[in-house]
C-alpha positions in Angstrom: 3.7 -7.3 -14.1 6.7 -5.7 -16.0 8.1 -2.6 -14.8 9.0 -0.1 -17.5 11.2 3.0 -17.1 7.9 5.1 -17.1 6.9 3.4 -14.1 9.9 4.7 -12.2 9.3 8.0 -13.2 5.6 7.7 -12.0 7.0 6.7 -8.8 9.4 9.5 -8.5 6.6 11.8 -9.5 4.3 10.4 -6.7 6.8 10.9 -4.2 7.5 14.5 -5.2 3.9 15.2 -5.2 3.2 13.5 -1.6 6.6 14.9 -0.2 5.3 18.5 -1.0 1.9 17.7 0.9 3.3 18.0 4.5 4.2 21.8 4.6 0.6 22.4 2.9 -1.1 20.3 5.3 0.8 21.9 8.4 -0.5 25.4 6.9 -4.2 24.2 6.9 -4.1 22.7 10.1 -3.3 25.8 11.7 -6.6 27.1 10.9 -8.8 24.1 10.7 -9.1 21.0 13.0 -8.1 17.5 11.4 -11.6 16.4 10.5 -12.7 19.6 8.9 -9.2 19.7 6.9 -9.9 16.1 5.9 -13.4 16.7 4.5 -12.6 19.9 2.7 -9.7 18.3 1.1 -11.7 15.3 0.0 -14.9 17.4 -0.9 -12.7 19.7 -3.2 -10.9 16.9 -4.8 -13.9 15.1 -5.3 -15.8 17.8 -7.2 -12.5 18.5 -9.2 -11.9 15.2 -10.2 -15.8 14.6 -11.2 -15.8 17.5 -13.3 -12.6 16.8 -14.9 -13.2 13.4 -16.2 -16.9 14.0 -17.4 -15.0 17.1 -19.3 -12.7 14.7 -21.2 -15.6 12.2 -21.7 -15.0 9.5 -19.2 -17.7 8.2 -16.7 -17.8 6.5 -13.5 -18.7 2.7 -13.3 -22.1 2.3 -12.1 -21.9 -1.3 -10.9 -23.1 -1.3 -7.1 -20.4 -4.0 -6.7 -17.7 -1.4 -7.9 -19.1 1.4 -5.4 -18.9 -1.2 -2.5 -15.0 -1.4 -3.3 -14.9 2.3 -3.6 -16.5 2.8 -0.1 -14.0 0.2 1.7 -11.0 2.0 -0.1 -12.5 5.6 0.7 -12.7 4.5 4.5 -9.7 2.3 4.9 -7.4 4.3 2.2 -8.6 7.9 2.7 -10.6 8.9 6.0 -9.0 6.8 8.6 -5.2 7.5 7.8 -5.8 10.9 6.9 -7.6 11.5 10.4 -5.0 9.5 12.2 -1.7 11.2 10.8 -3.3 14.8 11.3 -4.5 14.1 14.7 -0.9 12.5 15.5 1.2 14.9 14.0 -0.1 17.5 16.6 1.8 15.6 19.3 4.8 14.2 17.3 7.0 15.9 14.9 7.1 15.2 11.3 10.5 13.3 11.2 9.1 10.6 13.6 6.0 10.5 11.7 8.0 10.1 8.4 9.9 7.4 10.1 6.6 5.4 11.2 5.3 5.7 8.0 8.2 4.1 6.3 6.2 1.1 7.7 3.9 1.1 4.7 5.8 -0.9 2.2 6.5 -3.6 5.0 2.9 -3.3 5.8 1.9 -3.8 1.8 4.4 -6.6 1.5 2.5 -8.7 4.1 -0.6 -7.7 3.1 0.2 -8.7 -0.5 1.6 -11.9 0.2 -1.5 -13.2 2.0 -4.0 -11.6 -0.2 -3.0 -11.8 -3.7 -1.6 -14.3 -6.0 1.1 -12.5 -7.8 2.7 -10.6 -5.0 4.2 -13.1 -2.9 6.8 -12.3 -0.3 10.6 -13.1 -1.4 13.9 -12.9 0.2 14.8 -10.0 -2.4 11.5 -8.2 -1.8 12.2 -8.2 2.1 15.6 -7.3 1.9 15.1 -4.5 -0.4 12.3 -2.9 1.7 14.4 -3.1 4.7 17.4 -1.4 3.1 14.6 1.3 2.0 13.6 1.7 5.4 17.2 2.3 6.3 17.7 5.0 3.9 14.8 6.8 5.4 16.5 6.5 8.9 19.7 7.8 7.4 17.8 10.6 5.4 16.1 11.7 8.9 18.6 11.0 11.3 18.9 9.2 14.7 17.5 12.4 16.3 14.0 11.6 14.8 13.9 8.7 16.9 14.5 10.5 20.2 10.6 11.1 20.5 9.9 7.2 20.7 8.2 6.5 23.9 6.4 9.7 24.3 3.0 10.3 23.1 2.8 6.8 22.6 -1.1 7.1 21.4 -0.1 9.4 18.8 2.7 7.5 17.4 0.1 4.1 17.7 -2.1 6.3 15.4 0.4 6.7 12.6 1.4 3.2 12.6 -2.0 2.3 12.3 -2.4 4.5 9.4 0.7 3.1 7.7 -1.0 -0.1 7.8 -4.0 1.2 6.6 -2.4 2.4 3.4 -0.8 -0.9 2.9 -3.9 -3.0 3.3 -5.8 -0.5 0.8 -3.3 -0.5 -1.9 -3.7 -4.3 -2.0 -7.2 -4.2 -1.5 -7.5 -2.1 -4.8 -5.8 -4.8 -6.8 -7.7 -7.8 -5.0 -10.9 -6.1 -5.8 -9.8 -5.6 -9.6 -11.2 -2.2 -9.5 -7.9 -1.6 -11.5 -9.6 -2.8 -14.7 -11.6 0.5 -14.9 -9.9 3.9 -15.7 -7.7 5.1 -13.1 -9.3 8.6 -13.1 -12.9 7.1 -12.8 -11.6 5.2 -9.8 -9.9 8.2 -8.3 -13.2 10.1 -8.7 -15.3 7.3 -7.4 -13.1 7.0 -4.5 -13.3 10.6 -3.7 -16.9 10.9 -3.9 -17.6 8.3 -1.5 -14.6 9.9 0.9 -16.5 13.1 0.6 -20.0 11.8 1.1 -18.8 9.9 4.3 -16.3 12.6 6.0 -18.4 16.1 5.3 -21.2 15.0 7.5 -19.0 14.1 10.1 -17.1 17.3 9.9 -20.5 19.3 9.8 -21.7 17.5 13.0 -18.4 18.3 14.9 -18.1 22.0 13.8 -20.9 24.4 12.3 -19.6 25.9 9.1 -19.8 29.5 10.8 -17.0 28.6 13.1 -14.6 27.9 9.9 -12.2 30.6 9.1 -11.1 31.4 5.3 -8.0 33.2 5.3 -6.2 33.3 1.9 -3.1 31.5 3.3 -5.2 28.4 4.6 -7.4 28.4 1.3 -4.4 28.5 -0.9 -2.8 25.8 0.8 -5.9 24.0 0.8 -6.3 24.2 -2.9 -2.9 22.9 -3.6 -3.5 20.0 -1.1 -6.7 19.2 -2.8 -5.9 19.6 -6.5 -2.2 18.6 -6.9 -1.6 16.3 -3.6 -4.8 14.4 -4.0 -6.0 14.5 -7.4 -3.2 14.2 -9.5 -1.5 12.0 -6.8 -4.3 9.4 -7.2 -4.1 9.5 -10.8 -0.6 8.4 -10.4 -1.4 6.0 -7.7 -4.1 4.0 -9.2 -2.2 3.7 -12.8 0.9 2.5 -10.8 -1.4 -0.2 -8.8 -3.1 -1.4 -12.3 0.4 -1.7 -14.1 3.2 -3.0 -11.6 1.2 -3.7 -8.0 1.2 -2.6 -4.7 4.7 -3.7 -3.5 6.4 -1.6 -6.1 4.1 1.2 -5.9 4.4 1.3 -1.8 8.2 2.2 -2.6 7.0 6.0 -3.0 6.8 6.1 0.7 10.4 6.1 1.1 10.7 9.0 -1.3 8.0 11.3 0.1 10.6 12.4 3.2 13.3 12.7 0.5 11.2 15.3 -1.6 10.0 16.7 1.3 13.4 17.8 2.3 14.3 19.0 -1.1 11.6 21.1 -1.2 12.2 22.5 1.9 15.5 23.6 0.7 13.6 25.4 -2.2 10.7 26.9 -0.1 12.5 27.6 3.1 16.2 27.7 2.1 17.1 24.7 4.4 20.6 23.1 3.3 21.0 19.4 1.9 22.7 17.3 4.7 25.4 14.9 2.9 23.4 12.0 4.2 20.6 13.0 1.8 22.6 11.6 -1.0 23.6 8.1 0.9 19.8 7.6 2.0 18.7 8.3 -1.5 20.9 5.6 -3.1 19.8 3.4 -0.5 16.3 3.7 -1.0 16.9 3.2 -4.8 19.1 0.1 -3.9 16.3 -1.1 -2.4 13.7 -0.5 -5.0 16.0 -2.3 -7.6 16.4 -5.1 -5.0 12.8 -5.6 -4.5 12.4 -6.1 -8.4 15.2 -8.3 -8.7 13.1 -11.4 -9.6 10.9 -9.8 -11.8 10.9 -9.8 -15.8 13.8 -7.6 -17.2 13.0 -4.2 -17.2 12.1 -2.5 -20.4 13.9 0.4 -21.7 10.5 1.9 -23.5 8.4 4.3 -21.8 
């Protein structure tokens, strides 16, 4: 697997898109419960992605084995972590959640080592991931760790979600569904996610109890179309081209862009440590790719 310059831009774009999801998620959860938020987000995303791929002439694979893989990814990579994070963030702050989600690259590295043939653990990968994780802690600051020990079940929920994401990314490559078009894969996985999550939401809460404020609906649409549909297009392209370990580094970029977006939207100030954190993250990323072939300069 050869890493091109375009893959770094795609990784940055993915981190930027997912970094913007936190403020929108907070807005939606003000109105809807975690399970309803998940169901609506995944259903809207599934409809939009399916309509789009059919409009441009693509088709979702019909092989039942492929759909079994889609179902596994839908549960492990979408429904379970989405719910755990939404539930956990009701009890712990976003900063601590970001630190805990920084376990995703480590979880991915461990999973890839045992479940794939071409992404084995190496000293440079491990050191690179640890340096990148250090960058996240520098970015957020030691204050984020003050909540460690309280609301332990909420923290465990976010940690489990991180490992679900890591395992799911590796499973996508191991199942070889990356041989299919990334947009078709995203549509199939989102359809499975919607089919599973929507009935659960309807059983939990009757639709007549749902509120439809313009603020919540607008945030939900951004969360569904940009932070899910577009993000999944980037995600499955990266998994197919460069593997799960490289792709998992987007989780170190998420809090960086989350902070930058807060500056733009909320008028916050960028701390001097942000630049140090960003440098550590990219040093870790480059170090983790040290033993790969020379990076091509053509996009």
